[in-house]
N, C-alpha and C positions, 0 to 999 in steps of 0.2 A: 504494499500499500504506500506508493510514493507520490503519484501524480494526482492533484486535486484541482478541480475547476469550480469556480464560483460564478454562477449565472445570475445576473442581477440587472437592475436599472439604477435610478438615482439614489434611492434610500440605501441600497446595498453599497453603492460607491461611497456614500458618506461614512458607513461603517468601515469599509475597506481602508479609507483614508484616516479615520479617527481624528487625532489632533494634529496630524502632519500638515504643515503649511504647504499650500499649493506650489510655492516657489521652491521650497525644499524638495517637494515631490518631482518637480520638473527637472531638477539636477540629479536626484538619486534614483528616482523611479520606485521608491519604497514608501507605501503607507503603513499604517499601524499594524494591519493583519500581517503583511509580508514581513515587517520587522519582527514581529512576535515569532513568526515561524523560523526566521534566520536565527534569532537568539536561541530558540529552543533546539534547533539543530546543532548549534555550536556547543550547547551545554550537554547535550545528550548523545551526540555523535549519530544523529539521525540525518535522513536526507529527504524530508517531506518537501515537495515542490508544489506550491499553491500558486495558481494564477486566476485572473478574473476575466470575465467577458460580458459585454452588454448582450442580453438575450431576451427576446428576439430583438434584432436591430430595427431601426426606424424604417428602413427600406431594404428589401421590398415587402417584408412581412407586415410591419407596423409596430408602433410603440405600445405593445400590449403584452403583459405577462401574467395573465390571470388564469384561473383553472381551465377555462376553455382553451386558451392558447397552448398550454403544455399538453393538454389532451389532443388538440388539433395537430400539433407538430409531431408528437411522440407516439400517439396511439392511432389516430385516424390516418396519418400519413407516414406510419412506420415503414422502415425499410432501409436499404443500404445507400440510398440517394438522399441528398439534403431536400428539404421542403422549403421552397422560396428562400434558398440559400441559408437555411437554418439546419443545424445538425440534428439528426434523429438520435435516439438512444442507441441504435445499432452502430452509429458512427462514434458517438461520445464514449461508449463503454469500451471501444477498442483503444482509446487514447487516455482515458482517465480511470483511476482506481476508485475515486470518490467524486461524486457529482452533487453539488449543492445548488438548490434553486429556491426562488422566493417570488412573492408578489409585492408590488408597490401599493401604496395606500388607496388608490381608487378601488381596490378589491373590496374595500369596506362600504362602498355605495351599493348595498345590497337591497334589491327590490323584494316586495312581498312574493311569496310562493303563489302559484296559480293553481296547484293541484294537478297539473299535467307536466311533469318534469320532461325536459328534453336534453338529452346528453349532447346533441350537436348545436345547442343554442349558445350564443355568445352573451345572452342576457345574464346579468349578475343576480342570480337567485340561489337561495340555499338548496333548493331542490335539484338545480343543475350542477351546482358545485359538488354535491355529494355524489352524483353519478359520475362526473368527470374525475373526481378524486379516486372513486372505487376503480374506475378503468385504469387510471394511472398506476395505482397500486398493483393491480394484476399485471400490467405491463412491466413495471419495475421488478417484480418478482421473477421475471424471465432472466434477469441478469444477476444471478446469485453471487457472482464473484466480485460485483461492484457494490459499494456502499453509497447510499443516497442520504443527503440531509436536506430537509425541507423546513423553511421558516414558518412559523405561525404568522398570521396576516398582519401587515403594517395597517395602521388606522389613521383616519383624518383628525384634524383639530375640529373642535366643536362647531365652528362657523361653517364647515364644509360638509357637515353630516348631520342628519336628523337623529333624534333619540332612537326612533325605530330602527334606523340603519345601523346605529352603534350597537343596539341590542342584538341585531342579527349577526354582526360581526362577532360579538362575544359568543353567540350560539355556535357560529362556525368554528371559532377557536376551540371551544369546549368539545365539540364533536371530533375535531382533528385529534386532540390530545387524548381524549377519553375513549373514543370509539374507533376511529379510523386507524390510529396507530397501533401496531401489533408488536408485542415483545417477541424478540428472538428472530425477527426477519432482517432484511438488509436496508430498511428505512428507519431514519432517526429523525426526531422532531426537535428543532431548537426553538424554544419559546420566546421569540422576539417580541410578540404581543405583550407578554407579561412585563418585560423590561420597559417597553414604550409606555404602557398605560399606568403601571404601578397601582393596579387595582381600580382605576378609573375607567370610564367608558370611551374616553376620547384620548387623543394625543395631548397631554397637558401642554399649555403654552410655554412652560419652562423648558420643555424638551424640544419645542418647535421653532423654526426660523422666525415665525410671527403668528399672530392669531389667524392670519389668512394663508399660511404657507406650512404644509404638513411635512416638510422635510425636517429631519432631526438636526438640531444644532451640534456644533463640533464638540462641546463638552459632553453631551449625551453619547455621541458617537465614540468619543475617546474612552468612555466608561465601558461600553458594551463590546468593543473591538477585541479586547483580551478575553472576555468571556466567550465570545463566539469562537475565537481562535483555539481556546482551551477545549471547548466542546468538540471541535473538529478532530483535535488530536486524541481526545478521550475515545471518540468513535473509532478512529484508526487503530488505536492500541487496545480496543476491546474493553474499556472501562465503563461503557454504557451498553445496557442490553437493547 
């Protein structure tokens, strides 16, 4: 277990960077997560190689990384050829031993259920999320030699989400952690939602860029970057079931 890929968008990038100044990063190419791994490797004589990638890209697929999109690329269009220039699991698992994926905060804009779930729907509804997640889990289980880490959902600040949407996001979080996640398989859940909300329904303003911007601030990102990094290493080394 040496090669790790972190698939993300902007919230994930903030955590990848942590407290690292963008000008320092431009010179060194190292954010907090990469620095954590380099330091760990040096102390423990390991050779864990972590890299990151925006997934999916803005073009041609589109800037969407929600349950439908992972299902669409990895299950619906599975195979040895990329889908709209995005790697399928057949491709990624040949290149990486650990695959980490996440959703950005618009995942929390969850509409009410209709009573007619549709696995092929891009609409953000719990009934669709659950079908898509179950299909993803079945697909991921085909790659038993690869470990997968999924983040619990990022969430919006109060001004960008209704209470009902926030409650549905909490319900989705609880379902992923308590029902969807299975002990003893090759999927591991990192509870980003817990760190973001600290028991609240929304992203607190103290953790956000502003009351109208749901990206996490540098101070928060710097605090969770080592927690995330340690979790990944614990998964690799078998310290987490």
